[in-house]
All heavy atoms as a GROMACS GRO file, in nm:
protein
  577
    1MET      N    1  12.362   8.152  15.109
    1MET     CA    2  12.389   8.236  14.994
    1MET      C    3  12.490   8.169  14.906
    1MET      O    4  12.476   8.173  14.782
    1MET     CB    5  12.438   8.370  15.042
    1MET     CG    6  12.471   8.467  14.932
    1MET     SD    7  12.516   8.627  15.001
    1MET     CE    8  12.520   8.722  14.853
    2TYR      N    9  12.598   8.112  14.958
    2TYR     CA   10  12.701   8.051  14.878
    2TYR      C   11  12.683   7.900  14.889
    2TYR      O   12  12.686   7.844  14.995
    2TYR     CB   13  12.838   8.093  14.924
    2TYR     CG   14  12.858   8.242  14.914
    2TYR    CD1   15  12.849   8.319  15.032
    2TYR    CD2   16  12.876   8.303  14.797
    2TYR    CE1   17  12.854   8.457  15.027
    2TYR    CE2   18  12.882   8.443  14.787
    2TYR     CZ   19  12.876   8.519  14.903
    2TYR     OH   20  12.884   8.653  14.890
    3GLU      N   21  12.666   7.838  14.774
    3GLU     CA   22  12.637   7.692  14.772
    3GLU      C   23  12.758   7.610  14.795
    3GLU      O   24  12.873   7.658  14.780
    3GLU     CB   25  12.579   7.659  14.632
    3GLU     CG   26  12.442   7.724  14.612
    3GLU     CD   27  12.384   7.681  14.477
    3GLU    OE1   28  12.412   7.568  14.434
    3GLU    OE2   29  12.301   7.764  14.425
    4ALA      N   30  12.738   7.485  14.825
    4ALA     CA   31  12.842   7.386  14.844
    4ALA      C   32  12.895   7.333  14.711
    4ALA      O   33  12.985   7.250  14.708
    4ALA     CB   34  12.803   7.276  14.939
    5LYS      N   35  12.841   7.379  14.597
    5LYS     CA   36  12.885   7.343  14.468
    5LYS      C   37  12.978   7.450  14.422
    5LYS      O   38  12.951   7.568  14.430
    5LYS     CB   39  12.764   7.332  14.372
    5LYS     CG   40  12.662   7.226  14.414
    5LYS     CD   41  12.549   7.229  14.318
    5LYS     CE   42  12.441   7.129  14.370
    5LYS     NZ   43  12.318   7.144  14.284
    6LEU      N   44  13.095   7.408  14.363
    6LEU     CA   45  13.191   7.502  14.310
    6LEU      C   46  13.140   7.575  14.189
    6LEU      O   47  13.085   7.514  14.098
    6LEU     CB   48  13.323   7.427  14.278
    6LEU     CG   49  13.440   7.514  14.236
    6LEU    CD1   50  13.475   7.612  14.352
    6LEU    CD2   51  13.555   7.432  14.199
    7ALA      N   52  13.151   7.708  14.189
    7ALA     CA   53  13.112   7.794  14.080
    7ALA      C   54  13.230   7.828  13.994
    7ALA      O   55  13.332   7.853  14.042
    7ALA     CB   56  13.048   7.920  14.132
    8CYS      N   57  13.207   7.826  13.865
    8CYS     CA   58  13.312   7.860  13.771
    8CYS      C   59  13.350   8.010  13.785
    8CYS      O   60  13.261   8.096  13.798
    8CYS     CB   61  13.265   7.831  13.627
    8CYS     SG   62  13.382   7.880  13.498
    9SER      N   63  13.482   8.037  13.776
    9SER     CA   64  13.525   8.175  13.791
    9SER      C   65  13.501   8.258  13.663
    9SER      O   66  13.510   8.379  13.666
    9SER     CB   67  13.674   8.178  13.826
    9SER     OG   68  13.748   8.108  13.731
   10ILE      N   69  13.466   8.192  13.552
   10ILE     CA   70  13.443   8.263  13.431
   10ILE      C   71  13.294   8.288  13.406
   10ILE      O   72  13.249   8.401  13.383
   10ILE     CB   73  13.501   8.182  13.309
   10ILE    CG1   74  13.654   8.180  13.317
   10ILE    CG2   75  13.465   8.243  13.173
   10ILE    CD1   76  13.724   8.098  13.213
   11CYS      N   77  13.211   8.179  13.409
   11CYS     CA   78  13.070   8.197  13.376
   11CYS      C   79  12.978   8.178  13.496
   11CYS      O   80  12.857   8.206  13.483
   11CYS     CB   81  13.036   8.101  13.264
   11CYS     SG   82  13.018   7.928  13.317
   12GLY      N   83  13.025   8.125  13.603
   12GLY     CA   84  12.940   8.107  13.723
   12GLY      C   85  12.868   7.972  13.721
   12GLY      O   86  12.790   7.940  13.811
   13GLY      N   87  12.896   7.888  13.616
   13GLY     CA   88  12.833   7.759  13.608
   13GLY      C   89  12.886   7.661  13.712
   13GLY      O   90  12.987   7.687  13.778
   14GLU      N   91  12.818   7.551  13.726
   14GLU     CA   92  12.860   7.444  13.824
   14GLU      C   93  12.984   7.369  13.772
   14GLU      O   94  12.988   7.332  13.659
   14GLU     CB   95  12.747   7.346  13.850
   14GLU     CG   96  12.780   7.246  13.953
   14GLU     CD   97  12.674   7.145  13.978
   14GLU    OE1   98  12.561   7.164  13.922
   14GLU    OE2   99  12.692   7.047  14.050
   15VAL      N  100  13.083   7.353  13.865
   15VAL     CA  101  13.204   7.281  13.831
   15VAL      C  102  13.193   7.142  13.890
   15VAL      O  103  13.169   7.126  14.007
   15VAL     CB  104  13.331   7.355  13.881
   15VAL    CG1  105  13.455   7.272  13.852
   15VAL    CG2  106  13.340   7.494  13.818
   16ILE      N  107  13.218   7.042  13.812
   16ILE     CA  108  13.212   6.902  13.847
   16ILE      C  109  13.359   6.854  13.865
   16ILE      O  110  13.437   6.870  13.774
   16ILE     CB  111  13.134   6.813  13.747
   16ILE    CG1  112  12.994   6.871  13.726
   16ILE    CG2  113  13.130   6.669  13.794
   16ILE    CD1  114  12.904   6.868  13.851
   17ALA      N  115  13.387   6.788  13.978
   17ALA     CA  116  13.520   6.733  13.999
   17ALA      C  117  13.545   6.619  13.908
   17ALA      O  118  13.463   6.540  13.878
   17ALA     CB  119  13.534   6.683  14.144
   18GLY      N  120  13.671   6.609  13.862
   18GLY     CA  121  13.712   6.498  13.774
   18GLY      C  122  13.739   6.373  13.856
   18GLY      O  123  13.725   6.371  13.977
   19GLU      N  124  13.777   6.267  13.788
   19GLU     CA  125  13.795   6.134  13.855
   19GLU      C  126  13.905   6.143  13.957
   19GLU      O  127  13.900   6.076  14.056
   19GLU     CB  128  13.826   6.031  13.747
   19GLU     CG  129  13.705   5.999  13.654
   19GLU     CD  130  13.747   5.896  13.552
   19GLU    OE1  131  13.851   5.828  13.566
   19GLU    OE2  132  13.667   5.881  13.458
   20ASP      N  133  14.016   6.217  13.929
   20ASP     CA  134  14.127   6.226  14.024
   20ASP      C  135  14.101   6.322  14.133
   20ASP      O  136  14.176   6.325  14.235
   20ASP     CB  137  14.259   6.256  13.950
   20ASP     CG  138  14.254   6.395  13.880
   20ASP    OD1  139  14.150   6.455  13.883
   20ASP    OD2  140  14.358   6.434  13.822
   21GLY      N  141  14.001   6.409  14.123
   21GLY     CA  142  13.967   6.505  14.231
   21GLY      C  143  14.047   6.624  14.236
   21GLY      O  144  14.034   6.706  14.323
   22THR      N  145  14.144   6.642  14.148
   22THR     CA  146  14.235   6.760  14.147
   22THR      C  147  14.190   6.865  14.049
   22THR      O  148  14.216   6.983  14.067
   22THR     CB  149  14.381   6.723  14.122
   22THR    OG1  150  14.389   6.658  13.994
   22THR    CG2  151  14.435   6.630  14.226
   23LEU      N  152  14.119   6.825  13.938
   23LEU     CA  153  14.068   6.918  13.839
   23LEU      C  154  13.920   6.908  13.831
   23LEU      O  155  13.863   6.800  13.857
   23LEU     CB  156  14.134   6.885  13.703
   23LEU     CG  157  14.279   6.917  13.688
   23LEU    CD1  158  14.332   6.874  13.552
   23LEU    CD2  159  14.312   7.063  13.714
   24GLY      N  160  13.860   7.018  13.790
   24GLY     CA  161  13.715   7.019  13.770
   24GLY      C  162  13.685   7.082  13.635
   24GLY      O  163  13.760   7.158  13.577
   25THR      N  164  13.568   7.047  13.578
   25THR     CA  165  13.526   7.098  13.452
   25THR      C  166  13.391   7.172  13.470
   25THR      O  167  13.298   7.116  13.531
   25THR     CB  168  13.507   6.989  13.346
   25THR    OG1  169  13.634   6.918  13.337
   25THR    CG2  170  13.475   7.043  13.216
   26CYS      N  171  13.379   7.288  13.414
   26CYS     CA  172  13.260   7.367  13.420
   26CYS      C  173  13.151   7.310  13.328
   26CYS      O  174  13.186   7.285  13.208
   26CYS     CB  175  13.282   7.515  13.386
   26CYS     SG  176  13.129   7.614  13.380
   27MET      N  177  13.037   7.291  13.379
   27MET     CA  178  12.928   7.237  13.297
   27MET      C  179  12.873   7.340  13.200
   27MET      O  180  12.806   7.307  13.101
   27MET     CB  181  12.810   7.183  13.383
   27MET     CG  182  12.853   7.071  13.475
   27MET     SD  183  12.934   6.934  13.393
   27MET     CE  184  12.801   6.867  13.300
   28GLY      N  185  12.897   7.467  13.224
   28GLY     CA  186  12.850   7.575  13.138
   28GLY      C  187  12.941   7.612  13.022
   28GLY      O  188  12.894   7.608  12.909
   29CYS      N  189  13.065   7.640  13.052
   29CYS     CA  190  13.154   7.685  12.948
   29CYS      C  191  13.268   7.586  12.912
   29CYS      O  192  13.341   7.605  12.817
   29CYS     CB  193  13.216   7.819  12.984
   29CYS     SG  194  13.331   7.814  13.126
   30GLY      N  195  13.284   7.478  12.989
   30GLY     CA  196  13.384   7.377  12.962
   30GLY      C  197  13.522   7.408  13.018
   30GLY      O  198  13.611   7.339  12.996
   31ASN      N  199  13.532   7.521  13.092
   31ASN     CA  200  13.660   7.562  13.152
   31ASN      C  201  13.706   7.456  13.248
   31ASN      O  202  13.633   7.393  13.320
   31ASN     CB  203  13.632   7.691  13.226
   31ASN     CG  204  13.760   7.747  13.293
   31ASN    OD1  205  13.870   7.733  13.238
   31ASN    ND2  206  13.741   7.810  13.410
   32THR      N  207  13.839   7.422  13.242
   32THR     CA  208  13.900   7.334  13.335
   32THR      C  209  13.980   7.410  13.440
   32THR      O  210  14.058   7.502  13.402
   32THR     CB  211  13.998   7.235  13.263
   32THR    OG1  212  13.919   7.167  13.165
   32THR    CG2  213  14.060   7.140  13.358
   33LEU      N  214  13.959   7.386  13.567
   33LEU     CA  215  14.027   7.455  13.672
   33LEU      C  216  14.059   7.363  13.791
   33LEU      O  217  14.001   7.257  13.800
   33LEU     CB  218  13.943   7.572  13.721
   33LEU     CG  219  13.801   7.546  13.775
   33LEU    CD1  220  13.767   7.644  13.876
   33LEU    CD2  221  13.698   7.556  13.659
   34PRO      N  222  14.150   7.407  13.873
   34PRO     CA  223  14.185   7.324  13.995
   34PRO      C  224  14.063   7.307  14.080
   34PRO      O  225  13.989   7.406  14.103
   34PRO     CB  226  14.297   7.396  14.061
   34PRO     CG  227  14.337   7.509  13.974
   34PRO     CD  228  14.232   7.520  13.867
   35TYR      N  229  14.037   7.186  14.135
   35TYR     CA  230  13.928   7.164  14.224
   35TYR      C  231  13.981   7.170  14.366
   35TYR      O  232  14.073   7.103  14.403
   35TYR     CB  233  13.864   7.026  14.196
   35TYR     CG  234  13.723   7.017  14.248
   35TYR    CD1  235  13.620   7.068  14.176
   35TYR    CD2  236  13.695   6.962  14.373
   35TYR    CE1  237  13.490   7.057  14.222
   35TYR    CE2  238  13.565   6.957  14.419
   35TYR     CZ  239  13.460   7.003  14.345
   35TYR     OH  240  13.330   6.998  14.388
   36PRO      N  241  13.920   7.260  14.449
   36PRO     CA  242  13.974   7.283  14.586
   36PRO      C  243  13.960   7.163  14.675
   36PRO      O  244  13.861   7.088  14.671
   36PRO     CB  245  13.898   7.405  14.631
   36PRO     CG  246  13.772   7.399  14.558
   36PRO     CD  247  13.803   7.340  14.422
   37LYS      N  248  14.050   7.150  14.769
   37LYS     CA  249  14.043   7.049  14.874
   37LYS      C  250  13.983   7.104  15.002
   37LYS      O  251  13.956   7.035  15.095
   37LYS     CB  252  14.184   6.993  14.902
   37LYS     CG  253  14.244   6.927  14.782
   37LYS     CD  254  14.386   6.875  14.813
   37LYS     CE  255  14.447   6.803  14.699
   37LYS     NZ  256  14.520   6.889  14.608
   38THR      N  257  13.965   7.242  15.010
   38THR     CA  258  13.910   7.306  15.123
   38THR      C  259  13.760   7.339  15.103
   38THR      O  260  13.706   7.303  15.002
   38THR     CB  261  13.990   7.428  15.156
   38THR    OG1  262  13.997   7.512  15.041
   38THR    CG2  263  14.133   7.395  15.198
   39ASP      N  264  13.709   7.418  15.192
   39ASP     CA  265  13.569   7.459  15.192
   39ASP      C  266  13.528   7.528  15.056
   39ASP      O  267  13.577   7.634  15.029
   39ASP     CB  268  13.538   7.547  15.310
   39ASP     CG  269  13.391   7.578  15.325
   39ASP    OD1  270  13.310   7.520  15.250
   39ASP    OD2  271  13.360   7.659  15.418
   40ILE      N  272  13.440   7.465  14.979
   40ILE     CA  273  13.397   7.521  14.855
   40ILE      C  274  13.323   7.650  14.869
   40ILE      O  275  13.338   7.743  14.786
   40ILE     CB  276  13.316   7.419  14.775
   40ILE    CG1  277  13.405   7.302  14.735
   40ILE    CG2  278  13.249   7.481  14.653
   40ILE    CD1  279  13.336   7.186  14.670
   41LYS      N  280  13.249   7.663  14.979
   41LYS     CA  281  13.177   7.792  14.999
   41LYS      C  282  13.268   7.908  15.006
   41LYS      O  283  13.242   8.017  14.962
   41LYS     CB  284  13.088   7.779  15.127
   41LYS     CG  285  12.973   7.688  15.115
   41LYS     CD  286  12.888   7.686  15.239
   41LYS     CE  287  12.773   7.591  15.227
   41LYS     NZ  288  12.683   7.594  15.348
   42LYS      N  289  13.382   7.892  15.072
   42LYS     CA  290  13.484   8.001  15.083
   42LYS      C  291  13.537   8.035  14.947
   42LYS      O  292  13.560   8.152  14.916
   42LYS     CB  293  13.597   7.959  15.174
   42LYS     CG  294  13.561   7.958  15.323
   42LYS     CD  295  13.672   7.919  15.411
   42LYS     CE  296  13.628   7.907  15.554
   42LYS     NZ  297  13.737   7.865  15.643
   43HIS      N  298  13.564   7.937  14.861
   43HIS     CA  299  13.615   7.961  14.726
   43HIS      C  300  13.507   8.033  14.644
   43HIS      O  301  13.545   8.129  14.568
   43HIS     CB  302  13.652   7.833  14.656
   43HIS     CG  303  13.778   7.774  14.708
   43HIS    ND1  304  13.900   7.813  14.652
   43HIS    CD2  305  13.805   7.685  14.803
   43HIS    CE1  306  13.997   7.746  14.716
   43HIS    NE2  307  13.941   7.665  14.807
   44ASN      N  308  13.385   8.003  14.657
   44ASN     CA  309  13.276   8.069  14.590
   44ASN      C  310  13.266   8.218  14.635
   44ASN      O  311  13.244   8.307  14.563
   44ASN     CB  312  13.143   8.002  14.606
   44ASN     CG  313  13.132   7.875  14.530
   44ASN    OD1  314  13.207   7.850  14.435
   44ASN    ND2  315  13.041   7.787  14.568
   45ARG      N  316  13.285   8.239  14.768
   45ARG     CA  317  13.282   8.375  14.826
   45ARG      C  318  13.393   8.461  14.769
   45ARG      O  319  13.375   8.580  14.726
   45ARG     CB  320  13.291   8.365  14.974
   45ARG     CG  321  13.302   8.502  15.045
   45ARG     CD  322  13.169   8.569  15.055
   45ARG     NE  323  13.183   8.691  15.133
   45ARG     CZ  324  13.117   8.797  15.107
   45ARG    NH1  325  13.023   8.802  15.019
   45ARG    NH2  326  13.134   8.908  15.183
   46VAL      N  327  13.516   8.401  14.757
   46VAL     CA  328  13.629   8.475  14.697
   46VAL      C  329  13.599   8.510  14.549
   46VAL      O  330  13.625   8.621  14.507
   46VAL     CB  331  13.763   8.390  14.710
   46VAL    CG1  332  13.872   8.451  14.625
   46VAL    CG2  333  13.801   8.380  14.858
   47THR      N  334  13.549   8.414  14.474
   47THR     CA  335  13.515   8.443  14.336
   47THR      C  336  13.412   8.556  14.325
   47THR      O  337  13.427   8.646  14.243
   47THR     CB  338  13.460   8.316  14.267
   47THR    OG1  339  13.561   8.216  14.271
   47THR    CG2  340  13.420   8.341  14.119
   48TYR      N  341  13.307   8.553  14.409
   48TYR     CA  342  13.204   8.656  14.411
   48TYR      C  343  13.266   8.787  14.438
   48TYR      O  344  13.239   8.891  14.369
   48TYR     CB  345  13.095   8.620  14.513
   48TYR     CG  346  12.998   8.735  14.538
   48TYR    CD1  347  12.898   8.755  14.450
   48TYR    CD2  348  13.014   8.816  14.644
   48TYR    CE1  349  12.808   8.857  14.469
   48TYR    CE2  350  12.927   8.923  14.666
   48TYR     CZ  351  12.821   8.945  14.577
   48TYR     OH  352  12.737   9.047  14.600
   49LEU      N  353  13.354   8.798  14.539
   49LEU     CA  354  13.413   8.924  14.580
   49LEU      C  355  13.512   8.975  14.472
   49LEU      O  356  13.505   9.098  14.444
   49LEU     CB  357  13.491   8.908  14.713
   49LEU     CG  358  13.405   8.888  14.836
   49LEU    CD1  359  13.488   8.844  14.955
   49LEU    CD2  360  13.326   9.012  14.871
   50ARG      N  361  13.590   8.893  14.412
   50ARG     CA  362  13.672   8.935  14.303
   50ARG      C  363  13.595   8.985  14.182
   50ARG      O  364  13.631   9.083  14.122
   50ARG     CB  365  13.764   8.816  14.252
   50ARG     CG  366  13.879   8.787  14.346
   50ARG     CD  367  13.977   8.686  14.295
   50ARG     NE  368  13.944   8.633  14.168
   50ARG     CZ  369  13.949   8.506  14.141
   50ARG    NH1  370  13.987   8.415  14.234
   50ARG    NH2  371  13.914   8.457  14.023
   51ASN      N  372  13.484   8.917  14.148
   51ASN     CA  373  13.401   8.959  14.040
   51ASN      C  374  13.334   9.094  14.064
   51ASN      O  375  13.297   9.163  13.969
   51ASN     CB  376  13.296   8.857  14.002
   51ASN     CG  377  13.354   8.734  13.941
   51ASN    OD1  378  13.467   8.739  13.893
   51ASN    ND2  379  13.281   8.625  13.940
   52ASN      N  380  13.320   9.128  14.193
   52ASN     CA  381  13.263   9.262  14.235
   52ASN      C  382  13.373   9.360  14.273
   52ASN      O  383  13.338   9.458  14.339
   52ASN     CB  384  13.158   9.239  14.343
   52ASN     CG  385  13.032   9.178  14.294
   52ASN    OD1  386  12.962   9.236  14.213
   52ASN    ND2  387  13.009   9.053  14.336
   53TYR      N  388  13.494   9.334  14.233
   53TYR     CA  389  13.607   9.425  14.258
   53TYR      C  390  13.636   9.459  14.402
   53TYR      O  391  13.687   9.562  14.434
   53TYR     CB  392  13.587   9.557  14.181
   53TYR     CG  393  13.563   9.535  14.033
   53TYR    CD1  394  13.434   9.546  13.979
   53TYR    CD2  395  13.664   9.493  13.947
   53TYR    CE1  396  13.408   9.518  13.844
   53TYR    CE2  397  13.643   9.465  13.813
   53TYR     CZ  398  13.515   9.480  13.764
   53TYR     OH  399  13.487   9.458  13.631
   54ASP      N  400  13.600   9.367  14.492
   54ASP     CA  401  13.631   9.381  14.634
   54ASP      C  402  13.755   9.292  14.670
   54ASP      O  403  13.743   9.194  14.736
   54ASP     CB  404  13.511   9.341  14.720
   54ASP     CG  405  13.520   9.393  14.861
   54ASP    OD1  406  13.626   9.436  14.901
   54ASP    OD2  407  13.419   9.391  14.936
   55PHE      N  408  13.867   9.339  14.619
   55PHE     CA  409  13.992   9.257  14.628
   55PHE      C  410  14.043   9.247  14.766
   55PHE      O  411  14.106   9.151  14.803
   55PHE     CB  412  14.092   9.311  14.532
   55PHE     CG  413  14.048   9.314  14.387
   55PHE    CD1  414  14.026   9.429  14.319
   55PHE    CD2  415  14.022   9.193  14.321
   55PHE    CE1  416  13.984   9.426  14.189
   55PHE    CE2  417  13.985   9.188  14.189
   55PHE     CZ  418  13.959   9.306  14.126
   56GLU      N  419  14.017   9.352  14.852
   56GLU     CA  420  14.066   9.349  14.990
   56GLU      C  421  14.002   9.235  15.064
   56GLU      O  422  14.069   9.159  15.134
   56GLU     CB  423  14.040   9.481  15.052
   56GLU     CG  424  14.104   9.494  15.193
   56GLU     CD  425  14.082   9.633  15.249
   56GLU    OE1  426  14.095   9.733  15.176
   56GLU    OE2  427  14.054   9.642  15.371
   57LYS      N  428  13.870   9.225  15.061
   57LYS     CA  429  13.799   9.115  15.132
   57LYS      C  430  13.838   8.982  15.073
   57LYS      O  431  13.855   8.882  15.149
   57LYS     CB  432  13.648   9.134  15.129
   57LYS     CG  433  13.599   9.243  15.217
   57LYS     CD  434  13.446   9.248  15.212
   57LYS     CE  435  13.391   9.361  15.294
   57LYS     NZ  436  13.247   9.372  15.282
   58ALA      N  437  13.846   8.971  14.941
   58ALA     CA  438  13.883   8.847  14.878
   58ALA      C  439  14.021   8.802  14.922
   58ALA      O  440  14.045   8.682  14.948
   58ALA     CB  441  13.875   8.859  14.725
   59GLY      N  442  14.113   8.898  14.938
   59GLY     CA  443  14.247   8.866  14.980
   59GLY      C  444  14.251   8.813  15.123
   59GLY      O  445  14.327   8.719  15.159
   60ARG      N  446  14.167   8.869  15.210
   60ARG     CA  447  14.166   8.825  15.348
   60ARG      C  448  14.111   8.684  15.359
   60ARG      O  449  14.165   8.598  15.432
   60ARG     CB  450  14.081   8.919  15.433
   60ARG     CG  451  14.152   9.048  15.467
   60ARG     CD  452  14.080   9.123  15.584
   60ARG     NE  453  13.939   9.147  15.558
   60ARG     CZ  454  13.889   9.265  15.510
   60ARG    NH1  455  13.974   9.364  15.481
   60ARG    NH2  456  13.762   9.282  15.487
   61ILE      N  457  14.006   8.651  15.282
   61ILE     CA  458  13.951   8.516  15.286
   61ILE      C  459  14.051   8.418  15.223
   61ILE      O  460  14.070   8.306  15.277
   61ILE     CB  461  13.816   8.510  15.210
   61ILE    CG1  462  13.711   8.596  15.288
   61ILE    CG2  463  13.766   8.369  15.198
   61ILE    CD1  464  13.584   8.615  15.214
   62THR      N  465  14.119   8.457  15.118
   62THR     CA  466  14.218   8.374  15.056
   62THR      C  467  14.332   8.341  15.152
   62THR      O  468  14.379   8.233  15.161
   62THR     CB  469  14.277   8.433  14.926
   62THR    OG1  470  14.169   8.458  14.835
   62THR    CG2  471  14.379   8.347  14.863
   63ALA      N  472  14.375   8.447  15.226
   63ALA     CA  473  14.484   8.425  15.328
   63ALA      C  474  14.436   8.324  15.432
   63ALA      O  475  14.514   8.238  15.483
   63ALA     CB  476  14.521   8.559  15.391
   64ALA      N  477  14.314   8.332  15.475
   64ALA     CA  478  14.257   8.242  15.574
   64ALA      C  479  14.250   8.097  15.518
   64ALA      O  480  14.283   8.001  15.594
   64ALA     CB  481  14.118   8.286  15.613
   65ILE      N  482  14.218   8.086  15.391
   65ILE     CA  483  14.215   7.948  15.334
   65ILE      C  484  14.356   7.895  15.323
   65ILE      O  485  14.379   7.778  15.353
   65ILE     CB  486  14.152   7.952  15.193
   65ILE    CG1  487  14.006   7.995  15.196
   65ILE    CG2  488  14.167   7.820  15.122
   65ILE    CD1  489  13.941   8.019  15.064
   66MET      N  490  14.452   7.983  15.293
   66MET     CA  491  14.591   7.938  15.282
   66MET      C  492  14.648   7.893  15.421
   66MET      O  493  14.726   7.802  15.434
   66MET     CB  494  14.682   8.045  15.222
   66MET     CG  495  14.656   8.070  15.078
   66MET     SD  496  14.737   8.207  15.007
   66MET     CE  497  14.909   8.162  15.029
   67ASP      N  498  14.601   7.962  15.526
   67ASP     CA  499  14.641   7.921  15.659
   67ASP      C  500  14.586   7.784  15.696
   67ASP      O  501  14.654   7.705  15.768
   67ASP     CB  502  14.589   8.023  15.763
   67ASP     CG  503  14.670   8.153  15.756
   67ASP    OD1  504  14.779   8.151  15.701
   67ASP    OD2  505  14.616   8.255  15.810
   68GLU      N  506  14.464   7.755  15.648
   68GLU     CA  507  14.404   7.622  15.676
   68GLU      C  508  14.476   7.511  15.599
   68GLU      O  509  14.504   7.404  15.652
   68GLU     CB  510  14.259   7.617  15.631
   68GLU     CG  511  14.170   7.707  15.718
   68GLU     CD  512  14.028   7.712  15.659
   68GLU    OE1  513  13.989   7.631  15.576
   68GLU    OE2  514  13.951   7.804  15.709
   69ASN      N  515  14.507   7.534  15.471
   69ASN     CA  516  14.563   7.431  15.386
   69ASN      C  517  14.649   7.500  15.279
   69ASN      O  518  14.600   7.533  15.170
   69ASN     CB  519  14.456   7.345  15.321
   69ASN     CG  520  14.510   7.231  15.241
   69ASN    OD1  521  14.632   7.214  15.228
   69ASN    ND2  522  14.421   7.152  15.180
   70ASN      N  523  14.777   7.509  15.307
   70ASN     CA  524  14.865   7.585  15.210
   70ASN      C  525  14.909   7.497  15.093
   70ASN      O  526  14.980   7.545  15.006
   70ASN     CB  527  14.986   7.644  15.281
   70ASN     CG  528  15.073   7.540  15.343
   70ASN    OD1  529  15.042   7.420  15.338
   70ASN    ND2  530  15.183   7.581  15.404
   71GLU      N  531  14.861   7.375  15.087
   71GLU     CA  532  14.895   7.287  14.972
   71GLU      C  533  14.783   7.280  14.872
   71GLU      O  534  14.793   7.201  14.774
   71GLU     CB  535  14.932   7.145  15.022
   71GLU     CG  536  15.065   7.147  15.105
   71GLU     CD  537  15.103   7.012  15.146
   71GLU    OE1  538  15.049   6.912  15.097
   71GLU    OE2  539  15.198   7.003  15.225
   72ASP      N  540  14.676   7.357  14.887
   72ASP     CA  541  14.563   7.356  14.798
   72ASP      C  542  14.596   7.444  14.680
   72ASP      O  543  14.604   7.566  14.691
   72ASP     CB  544  14.436   7.403  14.873
   72ASP     CG  545  14.316   7.388  14.788
   72ASP    OD1  546  14.322   7.349  14.674
   72ASP    OD2  547  14.206   7.409  14.849
   73SER      N  548  14.618   7.385  14.561
   73SER     CA  549  14.657   7.461  14.443
   73SER      C  550  14.548   7.559  14.394
   73SER      O  551  14.580   7.656  14.334
   73SER     CB  552  14.693   7.365  14.327
   73SER     OG  553  14.580   7.290  14.290
   74ALA      N  554  14.425   7.530  14.428
   74ALA     CA  555  14.316   7.616  14.384
   74ALA      C  556  14.324   7.756  14.453
   74ALA      O  557  14.276   7.855  14.393
   74ALA     CB  558  14.183   7.553  14.417
   75VAL      N  559  14.386   7.765  14.565
   75VAL     CA  560  14.398   7.891  14.641
   75VAL      C  561  14.494   7.982  14.564
   75VAL      O  562  14.467   8.107  14.555
   75VAL     CB  563  14.448   7.872  14.783
   75VAL    CG1  564  14.464   8.002  14.852
   75VAL    CG2  565  14.349   7.784  14.858
   76TYR      N  566  14.604   7.933  14.514
   76TYR     CA  567  14.700   8.012  14.446
   76TYR      C  568  14.650   8.060  14.310
   76TYR      O  569  14.680   8.164  14.263
   76TYR     CB  570  14.834   7.933  14.437
   76TYR     CG  571  14.897   7.911  14.566
   76TYR    CD1  572  14.881   7.790  14.632
   76TYR    CD2  573  14.968   8.009  14.628
   76TYR    CE1  574  14.943   7.767  14.752
   76TYR    CE2  575  15.023   7.988  14.749
   76TYR     CZ  576  15.009   7.868  14.812
   76TYR     OH  577  15.067   7.848  14.936
   0.00000   0.00000   0.00000
């Protein structure tokens, strides 16, 4: 259900990692956002839940991601 490709939090388009691997650019709207160092499927799940106003579940998954890697700027 959730792809291994990062989805844009604004339009849902595919985000391509930049050369340095810390920022990504959406192919759909051109949005620039932090590119995660952790499991992309989990980030897509959080985006999906937030877009559907299920903030409680999104918060739990975000907390789990932070426990795995608390230095990932995309989580914050």
